[in-house]
C-alpha positions as CSV (number, residue, x, y, z in Angstrom):
1,X,152.5,-44.3,93.8
2,X,152.7,-40.6,93.0
3,X,149.5,-40.9,90.9
4,X,147.7,-42.6,93.8
5,X,148.8,-39.8,96.2
6,X,147.8,-37.2,93.7
7,X,144.3,-38.8,93.3
8,X,143.9,-39.0,97.1
9,X,145.0,-35.3,97.4
10,X,142.5,-34.2,94.7
11,X,139.7,-36.2,96.3
12,X,140.5,-34.7,99.7
13,X,140.5,-31.2,98.3
14,X,137.2,-31.9,96.5
15,X,135.6,-33.2,99.8
16,X,136.8,-30.1,101.7
17,X,135.4,-27.8,99.0
18,X,132.1,-29.5,99.1
19,X,132.0,-29.4,102.9
20,X,132.8,-25.7,102.9
21,X,130.0,-25.1,100.4
22,X,127.5,-27.1,102.4
23,X,128.5,-25.1,105.5
24,X,128.1,-21.9,103.6
25,X,124.6,-22.9,102.5
26,X,123.6,-23.7,106.1
27,X,125.3,-20.6,107.5
28,X,123.5,-18.6,110.2
29,X,124.3,-15.6,112.3
30,X,124.8,-16.5,116.0
31,X,123.4,-13.3,117.5
32,X,120.2,-11.4,117.4
33,X,119.1,-8.3,119.3
34,X,115.6,-6.9,119.5
35,X,114.0,-3.8,120.9
36,X,110.3,-4.2,121.6
37,X,107.4,-2.2,123.0
38,X,105.6,-4.5,125.4
39,X,102.1,-4.3,127.0
40,X,102.1,-6.0,130.4
41,X,98.6,-7.3,131.5
42,X,98.6,-9.1,134.8
43,X,96.2,-12.0,135.2
44,X,96.2,-11.5,139.0
45,X,94.5,-13.3,142.0
46,X,95.2,-13.4,145.7
47,X,94.5,-15.0,149.0
48,X,94.6,-12.2,151.5
49,X,94.6,-12.9,155.3
50,X,92.7,-11.0,158.0
51,X,90.8,-8.6,155.7
52,X,90.1,-11.0,152.8
53,X,89.2,-9.9,149.3
54,X,91.1,-10.1,146.0
55,X,93.8,-8.0,144.3
56,X,93.9,-5.6,141.3
57,X,97.2,-4.9,139.6
58,X,97.4,-2.2,136.9
59,X,98.5,-2.8,133.3
60,X,101.7,-1.2,132.0
61,X,103.6,-0.5,128.8
62,X,107.3,-0.7,128.7
63,X,110.4,-0.9,126.4
64,X,112.1,-4.3,126.4
65,X,115.5,-5.4,125.2
66,X,116.4,-9.0,124.4
67,X,119.5,-10.7,123.3
68,X,119.4,-14.1,121.5
69,X,122.3,-16.5,120.8
70,X,121.8,-19.3,118.3
71,X,123.5,-22.6,119.0
72,X,122.2,-24.0,115.7
73,X,120.0,-22.4,113.1
74,X,117.0,-23.8,115.0
75,X,117.9,-23.7,118.7
76,X,118.6,-20.5,120.5
77,X,118.6,-19.0,124.0
78,X,117.1,-15.6,124.7
79,X,117.7,-13.2,127.6
80,X,114.9,-10.8,128.1
81,X,115.4,-7.5,130.0
82,X,112.9,-4.9,131.1
83,X,111.3,-3.3,134.1
84,X,107.7,-2.3,134.8
85,X,105.8,-0.3,137.4
86,X,102.3,-1.3,138.7
87,X,99.7,0.2,141.0
88,X,98.2,-2.3,143.4
89,X,95.0,-2.3,145.5
90,X,92.8,-4.9,147.2
91,X,89.2,-5.5,146.0
92,X,86.3,-6.2,148.3
93,X,88.2,-6.3,151.6
94,X,86.5,-6.2,155.0
95,X,88.1,-3.4,157.0
96,X,85.3,-3.0,159.5
97,X,87.7,-3.9,162.3
98,X,89.4,-0.5,161.8
99,X,86.1,1.4,161.3
100,X,85.8,1.0,157.6
101,X,83.2,-0.8,155.4
102,X,82.8,-4.6,155.0
103,X,83.7,-4.3,151.3
104,X,86.4,-1.8,150.3
105,X,89.2,-1.4,147.8
106,X,92.4,-0.6,149.8
107,X,95.1,1.3,148.1
108,X,98.5,-0.5,148.4
109,X,100.6,2.0,146.5
110,X,102.9,0.9,143.7
111,X,105.9,-1.4,143.0
112,X,108.5,-1.9,140.3
113,X,109.2,-5.4,139.0
114,X,112.5,-6.4,137.4
115,X,112.0,-9.9,135.9
116,X,115.0,-11.0,133.9
117,X,113.9,-14.0,131.9
118,X,115.9,-16.7,130.1
119,X,114.1,-18.9,127.5
120,X,115.3,-21.8,125.3
121,X,113.7,-21.4,121.8
122,X,113.1,-23.5,118.8
123,X,112.9,-21.6,115.5
124,X,111.0,-22.9,112.5
125,X,111.6,-22.2,108.8
126,X,108.3,-22.9,107.0
127,X,109.2,-20.8,103.9
128,X,112.0,-21.7,101.6
129,X,113.0,-18.1,101.4
130,X,113.3,-18.0,105.2
131,X,111.4,-14.7,105.4
132,X,108.8,-15.7,108.0
133,X,110.4,-17.4,111.0
134,X,108.1,-18.4,113.9
135,X,109.4,-19.8,117.2
136,X,108.4,-21.2,120.5
137,X,110.2,-20.9,123.8
138,X,110.1,-21.8,127.5
139,X,112.3,-20.9,130.4
140,X,112.7,-19.3,133.8
141,X,112.4,-15.8,135.3
142,X,113.5,-14.4,138.6
143,X,111.5,-11.3,139.6
144,X,112.9,-8.7,141.8
145,X,110.5,-6.3,143.5
146,X,111.9,-2.8,144.3
147,X,111.0,0.8,145.0
148,X,107.7,-0.2,146.6
149,X,105.6,2.6,147.9
150,X,102.8,1.7,150.4
151,X,100.5,4.5,149.4
152,X,98.4,6.7,151.8
153,X,96.5,4.0,153.7
154,X,98.9,1.4,155.2
155,X,102.3,2.0,156.8
156,X,104.5,-0.3,154.7
157,X,104.4,-3.2,152.2
158,X,106.9,-5.9,151.4
159,X,107.1,-8.2,148.4
160,X,109.3,-11.4,148.3
161,X,111.5,-11.8,145.3
162,X,110.3,-14.9,143.4
163,X,111.4,-17.6,140.8
164,X,108.9,-18.2,138.1
165,X,108.4,-19.9,134.7
166,X,107.9,-18.4,131.2
167,X,106.3,-19.6,128.0
168,X,106.8,-17.8,124.7
169,X,105.6,-17.8,121.1
170,X,106.4,-15.3,118.3
171,X,107.8,-14.7,114.8
172,X,110.4,-12.7,113.0
173,X,109.6,-11.2,109.6
174,X,112.8,-10.6,107.7
175,X,113.2,-7.3,105.9
176,X,116.6,-8.3,104.5
177,X,119.5,-10.5,105.7
178,X,120.1,-8.3,108.8
179,X,117.0,-6.5,109.9
180,X,113.5,-7.8,110.8
181,X,110.2,-7.0,112.5
182,X,109.3,-9.1,115.5
183,X,106.0,-10.0,117.2
184,X,106.2,-11.8,120.5
185,X,103.8,-13.0,123.2
186,X,105.0,-14.3,126.6
187,X,103.2,-15.6,129.7
188,X,105.0,-15.5,133.0
189,X,103.9,-17.8,135.8
190,X,104.8,-15.7,138.8
191,X,103.7,-15.7,142.5
192,X,104.9,-13.8,145.5
193,X,104.3,-13.5,149.2
194,X,103.3,-10.1,150.3
195,X,103.3,-8.7,153.9
196,X,101.3,-5.5,154.5
197,X,102.2,-3.5,157.7
198,X,98.9,-1.9,158.7
199,X,100.0,-1.1,162.3
200,X,99.1,2.6,161.7
201,X,95.5,1.5,161.5
202,X,95.5,-1.0,164.3
203,X,98.4,-1.8,166.7
204,X,100.3,-4.9,165.6
205,X,98.1,-5.4,162.4
206,X,100.1,-7.3,159.8
207,X,98.2,-8.6,156.7
208,X,99.8,-11.6,154.8
209,X,98.8,-12.4,151.2
210,X,99.7,-14.9,148.5
211,X,99.6,-13.1,145.2
212,X,99.6,-14.7,141.7
213,X,100.6,-12.1,139.1
214,X,100.9,-14.3,136.0
215,X,101.2,-11.5,133.5
216,X,100.8,-11.6,129.7
217,X,103.5,-9.7,127.8
218,X,102.4,-8.5,124.3
219,X,105.4,-7.4,122.3
220,X,106.1,-5.7,118.9
221,X,109.4,-4.4,117.8
222,X,112.4,-4.5,115.5
223,X,115.7,-6.4,115.5
224,X,118.9,-7.2,113.8
225,X,121.1,-10.2,113.2
226,X,124.9,-10.2,113.5
């Protein structure tokens, strides 16, 4: 009986050691943090009431911080944080009703966007050495518009905060077990309702607009695993 117990005990210890070794081989670090420089290029369009025309939104370059948590070595969630400022104007609007031309670009000042974005990612390991690590992701963003300035033409402008969607593709290039270089491209699918108060030009004049911003975010940066 003692021999049987000893054999079972040795077998259990052997199984435990093998399991621990397998776990060690598949070990991964749960957290990543990245700092990127990001070029923001809106792919904008608009339906503008009363005066018609389209919209132009300026490009921007910003720092971006993101934090990633790995549930497994392949599946992760990433929280992306950054804020950006854009100048806005209409294109080809008819402002003849207030004494202007039938095709004019109207300055609508500037606005800041804060679009915290959460994506769910799948990470690939095409190389045995796990140096080159591409990934794809998709998720949600909620964009907050703040510190809007109407510019010198109209009296005021209001942007509605909006929920949008995000798609993402990128890769990490490992420098060692901790540090890496990152390249990342995101597309946000984002629309907002805008109300322009132009009562300074014509009593009671309010101009509604439905604006699609849909920016591309082109990122390059560095990161670390821990």
